[in-house]
C-alpha positions in Angstrom: 81.3 75.6 138.9 83.9 74.6 141.9 85.4 71.8 140.1 89.6 71.8 139.5 90.6 71.2 135.8 91.4 67.3 137.1 87.9 66.7 137.8 86.2 68.2 135.5 88.6 66.4 133.0 87.6 63.0 134.3 83.7 63.6 134.4 84.3 64.7 130.5 85.9 61.7 129.7 83.1 59.7 132.1 80.6 61.1 130.2 82.0 59.8 126.7 82.6 56.3 128.1 80.0 55.2 131.0 81.5 52.2 133.3 85.1 53.0 132.6 87.1 51.0 135.0 89.4 53.2 137.5 92.4 51.6 135.5 91.3 52.7 132.2 90.3 56.3 133.4 93.7 56.8 134.8 95.2 55.7 131.5 93.1 58.2 129.7 93.7 61.1 131.7 97.5 59.9 132.3 97.7 60.0 135.9 98.9 56.9 138.3 96.2 55.1 140.1 96.5 57.4 143.8 96.5 59.9 142.3 92.9 59.1 140.5 91.7 57.6 143.7 91.8 60.9 145.4 90.3 62.7 142.3 87.6 60.2 142.5 86.8 60.2 146.4 86.3 64.3 145.6 83.7 63.5 142.6 82.1 61.0 144.6 81.9 63.2 147.5 80.1 65.7 145.7 77.9 63.2 144.7 79.1 63.4 141.0 80.1 60.0 140.5 79.6 56.8 141.7 81.9 53.3 141.8 80.1 50.2 141.2 82.1 46.3 141.4 82.7 44.8 138.0 80.3 42.2 137.8 82.9 39.9 136.0 85.8 40.9 138.9 85.0 41.8 142.5 88.4 43.9 143.0 87.7 45.6 139.7 85.4 49.2 139.8 83.8 51.1 137.4 83.3 54.4 137.7 80.0 56.4 136.4 78.4 59.8 136.1 75.4 60.4 138.4 72.5 62.4 137.1 73.8 65.1 139.6 76.5 65.4 137.2 74.4 66.0 133.9 73.5 69.8 134.6 77.5 70.2 135.5 78.4 68.4 132.4 75.8 70.6 130.3 77.6 73.6 131.2 81.2 72.1 130.8 80.8 71.5 127.2 79.4 74.9 126.6 82.7 76.2 128.0 84.6 74.3 126.4 82.6 74.3 122.9 83.0 78.1 123.3 86.9 78.0 124.1 87.5 75.6 121.0 85.3 78.1 118.8 87.4 81.0 120.2 90.8 79.1 119.9 90.5 78.0 116.3 88.7 80.7 114.6 90.6 80.9 111.7 92.5 77.8 111.7 92.0 75.9 108.4 90.6 72.7 108.7 93.8 71.4 106.9 96.1 72.9 109.0 94.2 71.4 112.0 94.1 68.1 110.9 98.4 68.6 109.7 98.9 70.0 113.3 96.8 66.9 114.9 98.9 64.2 112.8 102.4 65.9 114.1 101.5 66.0 117.8 100.3 62.2 117.4 103.3 61.6 116.0 105.2 62.8 119.0 103.1 61.4 121.4 103.2 58.3 120.0 107.5 58.4 120.1 107.2 59.8 123.7 105.0 57.0 124.8 107.6 54.6 123.3 110.9 56.0 125.2 109.4 55.2 128.5 
């Protein structure tokens, strides 16, 4: 599709929560501001996102996907759904729940050490 993993992950996050601020998106993706700016510049250059000023604070930009991104997002979802099904085939829901709980706990502890 001509997208890096970082770009398609950003698009997917933006499609889930339209109108995120750049700071919120950086936090969600776990990247620093300058890294996100380069990423968004590329997506904007492809016509897949647009930055809009926040009405409450002109210093803040909200990021939204464009209609051009919709077919690409549909393809990304097909690929991720197929990959998820393949990876989780045969995994019992209870085991998956336990794994998610343990990984969440580890992630929380890592954040506390920063």
